[in-house]
GUKOL-101084 format. One line per 8 residues: number of its first residue (from 1); their letters; for each residue x, y, z of C-alpha. Coordinates in Angstrom, 3 decimals, decimal comma, padded with zeros to 6 digits, m for minus. Each point is the difference from the previous one (the first is absolute). Layout:
! GUKOL-101084
NUM) A) X Y Z  ...
//
This chain:
! GUKOL-101084
1) MKRILKEW) 121,137 112,812 099,702  m003,685 001,259 000,441  000,712 001,839 m003,613  000,086 m003,905 m001,037  m002,281 m000,839 002,022  m002,735 001,993 m001,540  001,321 m000,640 m003,174  m000,341 m003,773 000,529
9) EGAIMSGI) m003,697 000,642 001,090  m000,915 002,060 m002,964  001,284 m002,698 m002,138  m001,928 m002,624 001,659  m002,982 001,865 000,325  000,179 000,516 m003,609  000,348 m003,820 m000,485  m002,822 m000,495 002,211
17) SYMIPTVI) m002,405 002,569 m002,309  000,717 m002,420 m002,774  m000,350 m003,254 001,598  m003,558 000,618 001,137  m001,800 000,017 m003,304  001,965 m003,347 m000,657  m001,302 m001,840 003,156  m003,033 001,142 m000,236
25) GGALIVGI) m000,627 m000,927 m003,431  001,445 m002,991 000,898  m001,775 m000,670 003,200  m003,784 001,111 m002,276  000,903 m002,527 m002,225  000,659 m002,594 002,484  m003,192 000,856 002,045  m002,704 m000,068 m002,791
33) PQLIGMCF) 000,480 m003,268 m001,177  000,391 m001,322 003,037  m003,201 001,509 001,090  m002,266 m001,497 m002,900  001,987 m003,731 000,581  m001,060 000,377 003,760  m004,032 000,720 m001,006  000,407 m003,307 m001,918
41) GYGDLSKF) 001,720 m001,845 003,050  003,179 m000,182 m001,335  002,624 001,896 002,462  003,568 m001,159 m001,703  m000,206 000,419 m003,969  003,120 m001,855 m000,146  m001,818 m003,304 m000,337  m001,124 001,441 m003,401
49) AKSTGFFH) 003,453 000,671 m001,153  m000,516 m003,008 m002,580  m003,309 000,129 m001,225  m001,696 001,677 m002,155  m003,011 002,410 m000,156  m001,382 003,167 002,397  001,821 m000,885 002,797  003,221 m000,957 m001,650
57) MLYQINSV) m000,202 003,503 m001,253  m000,965 001,388 003,274  003,715 m001,465 001,458  001,620 000,960 m003,093  m001,016 003,689 000,802  001,016 m000,445 003,361  003,140 m001,149 m000,713  001,010 003,508 m002,019
65) GWIGIGLV) m000,980 002,260 003,517  002,148 m002,597 001,834  002,888 001,011 m002,867  m000,724 003,817 001,218  m000,092 m000,630 003,702  003,819 m001,781 m000,977  001,447 003,375 m002,008  m000,596 001,869 003,707
73) NLVIGGYI) 003,928 m000,200 000,572  000,645 000,186 m003,495  m001,809 003,370 m000,296  001,505 001,794 003,358  003,634 m000,934 m001,045  m000,387 001,606 m003,515  m002,038 003,138 001,566  002,385 000,768 002,610
81) AYALGDKA) 002,877 m000,458 m001,779  m001,609 001,814 m002,560  m000,458 002,778 002,409  003,329 000,661 000,769  001,336 m000,967 m003,646  m002,308 000,930 m002,464  m000,924 m002,355 m002,666  003,825 m001,502 m000,211
89) ALGAGFIG) m000,676 m001,477 003,627  m003,354 m001,780 m001,456  001,286 m003,182 m001,630  002,819 m000,781 003,324  m003,374 000,642 002,265  m002,464 m002,168 m001,408  002,649 m003,021 m000,556  001,168 000,799 003,948
97) GQLATNNN) m003,746 m000,389 000,913  m000,441 m002,869 m002,081  003,075 m001,681 001,813  m001,857 000,748 003,222  m002,525 m001,623 m000,471  001,825 m002,927 m001,823  001,906 m000,655 003,231  m002,660 001,051 002,483
105) LGFLGAIA) 001,038 003,008 001,094  m003,223 001,801 000,326  m000,242 003,932 m000,498  003,309 001,074 002,199  002,170 m001,990 m002,628  m002,316 001,819 m002,856  000,976 003,279 001,727  003,653 m000,691 000,389
113) AGLIAGYV) m000,278 m000,971 m003,259  m001,524 003,586 m001,186  002,700 002,046 001,953  003,086 m001,497 m001,187  m001,441 000,156 m003,529  m000,994 003,165 000,698  003,647 001,659 001,336  002,079 m002,414 m002,216
121) TRWCKKIK) m002,169 001,998 m003,193  000,714 003,347 001,494  003,873 m001,478 000,721  000,427 m000,357 m003,614  m001,395 003,046 m001,547  003,216 002,004 001,843  002,287 m002,284 m002,582  001,737 002,363 m002,404
129) VPEKWNSA) 000,555 m001,487 m003,333  000,648 001,774 m003,179  m003,210 001,077 m001,872  000,104 m003,156 m002,486  000,049 m001,930 002,404  m003,189 000,987 002,236  m002,461 m002,713 m001,439  002,426 m002,932 000,418
137) IELIVMPL) m000,062 001,652 003,820  m004,469 m000,552 m000,108  000,040 m003,059 m001,660  002,510 m002,018 001,164  002,292 001,270 002,932  m003,105 001,372 002,384  m002,365 m003,516 m000,719  003,246 m002,370 000,622
145) LTVGAVAV) 000,781 002,392 003,143  m003,305 000,127 001,830  m001,381 m003,253 m001,150  003,375 m001,195 001,404  m000,172 001,605 002,811  m003,432 m000,918 000,813  000,662 m004,345 m000,826  003,388 000,317 002,815
153) FVGVILTP) m001,700 001,758 002,763  m003,286 m001,407 m000,273  000,654 m002,950 m001,648  003,330 m000,369 001,619  m000,007 001,541 003,394  m003,319 000,455 001,224  m001,664 m003,601 m001,479  002,094 m002,500 002,027
161) PLAWINSG) m000,549 001,281 003,673  m003,580 000,336 m000,610  m000,825 m003,293 m001,491  002,261 m001,144 002,978  m003,087 001,594 002,434  m002,264 m001,735 m002,464  001,490 m003,154 000,353  000,825 000,426 003,841
169) LTAWVKYM) m003,352 000,934 000,899  m001,536 m002,432 m002,192  001,876 m003,037 002,118  m000,946 001,579 003,202  m003,830 000,600 m000,792  m000,225 m003,584 m001,260  002,022 m001,455 002,993  m002,063 001,948 002,332
177) INQKTNAI) m003,092 m001,990 m002,192  001,427 m003,134 000,870  000,989 000,572 003,468  m003,411 000,667 000,125  000,420 003,095 001,681  m003,115 002,470 001,814  m002,584 m000,077 m002,968  m000,441 004,041 001,556
185) LLAAIMGG) 003,610 000,355 m000,100  000,405 m001,245 m003,555  m003,264 001,616 m001,473  001,877 003,186 001,410  003,055 000,034 m001,012  m000,801 m001,368 m003,738  m002,584 002,775 m000,107  002,296 002,505 001,452
193) MIGVDLGG) 002,616 m000,879 m003,005  m002,415 000,722 m002,645  m000,233 003,721 001,129  004,022 000,319 m000,305  000,674 000,836 m003,004  m003,325 m000,539 m002,313  001,666 m002,515 m002,508  003,479 000,176 001,252
201) PVNKAAWG) 001,811 m003,208 001,215  m001,197 m000,013 003,353  m004,069 000,352 m001,590  000,847 m002,820 m002,490  001,829 m002,175 002,509  m003,134 m000,207 001,642  m002,546 m000,360 m002,422  002,521 m002,776 m001,498
209) VGNFFMIE) m000,245 m001,830 002,898  m003,519 m000,369 000,196  m000,124 m000,612 m003,694  002,103 m002,907 000,529  m001,972 m001,117 003,411  m003,287 000,366 m002,110  001,634 m002,487 m002,741  000,569 m002,348 002,385
217) GIYKPCLY) m003,728 m000,662 001,459  001,074 002,823 003,165  m002,492 003,301 m000,059  000,539 001,936 002,913  003,151 001,816 m000,976  m001,890 000,691 m003,024  m002,576 001,710 001,227  002,310 001,989 002,472
225) TNIAICAI) 001,664 001,744 m002,982  m003,099 000,610 m002,328  m001,802 001,893 003,065  003,228 002,101 000,328  m000,247 000,504 m003,785  m003,525 001,174 m000,407  m000,022 002,297 003,723  002,820 001,794 m000,665
233) PMGYAIMS) m001,103 002,290 m003,509  m003,545 m000,623 001,417  001,101 002,094 002,811  001,102 002,993 m002,020  m003,163 m000,554 m002,004  m001,928 000,634 003,466  002,252 002,988 000,819  m000,732 001,389 m003,078
241) FMWPKKRF) m003,684 000,200 000,989  m000,279 000,311 003,676  002,422 002,853 000,063  m000,616 003,643 m001,394  000,952 000,688 m003,917  002,086 002,819 001,189  002,483 m002,770 001,673  001,075 m001,239 m003,905
249) SAELLEMG) 001,588 001,080 m002,739  m002,062 m000,459 m002,894  001,743 m003,161 m001,177  m000,016 m001,409 003,351  m003,409 000,612 000,509  m001,113 m001,963 m003,400  002,436 m002,751 000,608  m001,249 m000,827 003,371
257) HNNLIMGT) m003,392 m000,547 m001,378  001,364 m002,133 m002,543  001,272 m001,931 003,070  m003,127 m001,457 000,333  000,537 m002,011 m003,428  003,234 m000,323 000,875  m000,714 m001,472 003,409  m003,166 m002,292 m001,336
265) FGITEGAI) 002,478 m001,564 m002,383  003,055 m000,530 002,516  002,367 003,176 m002,053  002,388 001,246 002,877  001,657 002,093 m002,198  m002,833 002,294 000,086  001,775 001,460 003,618  002,789 000,230 m001,483
273) PFMMKAPQ) m000,121 003,452 m000,811  m001,164 000,885 003,289  002,978 m001,369 001,659  002,697 001,834 m002,618  m001,701 003,157 000,609  000,452 m000,404 004,338  002,604 m003,169 000,215  m001,013 m000,056 003,976
281) LIIVNVIG) m003,418 m001,756 m001,436  002,632 m003,217 m000,063  m000,999 000,029 003,761  m004,295 m000,075 m000,592  000,524 m002,404 m002,708  001,877 m002,434 002,074  m002,043 000,180 003,312  m003,396 000,170 m001,807
289) GALGSATA) 000,824 m002,836 m001,978  001,395 m002,349 003,168  m003,513 001,233 001,545  m002,065 m001,185 m002,628  001,386 m002,982 000,113  000,595 m001,097 003,078  m004,222 000,678 000,892  m000,843 m002,059 m002,735
297) AFLGVGSH) 002,423 m003,148 001,235  m001,197 000,966 003,405  m003,879 m000,334 m001,018  000,901 m003,374 m002,001  000,356 001,342 m003,544  000,187 m003,632 m002,374  m000,566 m001,354 m003,047  m000,433 m003,779 m001,443
305) VPPLGGLP) 001,022 001,144 m003,829  002,205 002,129 m001,250  m000,678 003,700 001,078  m000,795 002,725 m002,585  001,442 003,616 000,805  m001,253 002,950 000,347  m003,576 000,190 001,493  m000,937 m002,480 m002,553
313) GILTADNV) 001,379 m002,282 002,614  m002,698 000,236 001,771  m001,563 m002,561 m001,667  002,895 m002,542 000,570  000,414 000,828 003,856  m001,751 m002,223 002,213  m000,389 002,417 003,101  m001,040 003,149 m002,480
321) FAYIAGIL) m000,479 002,092 003,184  003,455 m000,464 000,918  001,446 000,963 m003,063  m002,619 003,274 m000,928  001,371 001,040 003,900  003,460 m000,620 m000,901  m000,406 002,390 m002,884  m001,956 002,117 001,839
329) VCALFIAV) 002,810 000,194 003,103  002,577 001,345 m002,507  m001,864 001,674 m001,824  m001,443 002,609 002,371  003,350 m000,291 001,658  001,827 001,608 m003,303  m003,089 001,974 m000,528  m000,128 002,022 003,496
337) VAPLIADF) 004,284 000,120 000,119  001,155 000,684 m003,028  m000,991 003,759 000,126  001,065 000,422 003,345  003,443 m000,425 m000,880  000,362 000,941 m003,743  m001,329 002,664 m002,087  m001,035 m000,721 m003,079
345) TDKDATGE) m000,453 003,571 m001,399  002,103 002,413 m003,111  001,164 002,143 003,351  003,911 m000,331 000,715  000,747 000,477 003,099  m000,186 003,703 000,015  m003,531 m000,312 m001,065  000,565 001,333 m003,155
353) ENVNEDDI) m001,307 m002,641 m003,290  002,355 m001,978 m001,422  m000,358 000,110 m003,262  002,614 m002,295 m002,655  m000,054 001,231 m003,797  000,576 m003,799 m000,196  m003,104 m000,833 001,664  m002,799 m000,917 m002,806
361) QLNIQ) m003,431 000,974 000,780  m002,751 m002,220 000,339  m003,465 001,006 m001,146  m002,386 m002,794 000,931  m003,398 001,146 000,131
//
């Protein structure tokens, strides 16, 4: 069992290594046009989606960045599969990762898909047939069985319970809002949900409810989730500057620095590499998100216009101090506590450096 867990860890870290450049590239291409737009007083570029001219071009570039962010699960699933089953597993891993995105299964669904694709590929390689049938195994049987296994396990078996969790939590939070539940309690619950799975069914339930009520003209639930979405990656960014460099691997240190951009624009996926390295950080993210959103609610955060996400949300908040205080409380909690309970270096439990031959090297000057 220990050997299997070690193998899973290596495969997942390989997936992270390939995912990091995708996230960084996407976040930068999202952030730069957003910053230029903000310099001209436009915090939301989507209003230029159907227009022409300079700001429409900024919107188009910004949209490309979001495509990169949307590929996170696909890359994770594909390269976890690749680490276990080589290139024959890539296709099924990519499909499973995209399936996880489409069905709101988050990176946990992508990990499951990558592991299934990798192990089924390994099994297929053990099938013995006459030499003249080898190409049929590689071109027909192996893709059929690997993609089929991902479709059955992730698409048929894993999706219904996670979709049930998503719809159940959505209905529960809506009920609390309609029943006028205490604002601080509601904010703590919604902020905590954002930190559970960083884009998975629980996160999406809170985010979806916030946006549902925003469309109805009720903005506070959306503010609560926006604060946690911004503050969680921001916490890992502050952490990477606050603690000594020796506490981080080169990739995670660079990832932490880039979380400044992701936090600024409300991209919680920036925190995924840290949580995949140390799953116990789920607790830190949940508590941090809850503390930040509850603090903002206690201080009376509000908005009279549809709130923007990330730091641009400062422009639409009626109580700017409450909005900023909520972000700081969550971010500082994560920045201080996360390194106390997690090891972000490449060293394993024996103190030896953990080198995976499937990992790629990031040489960022």
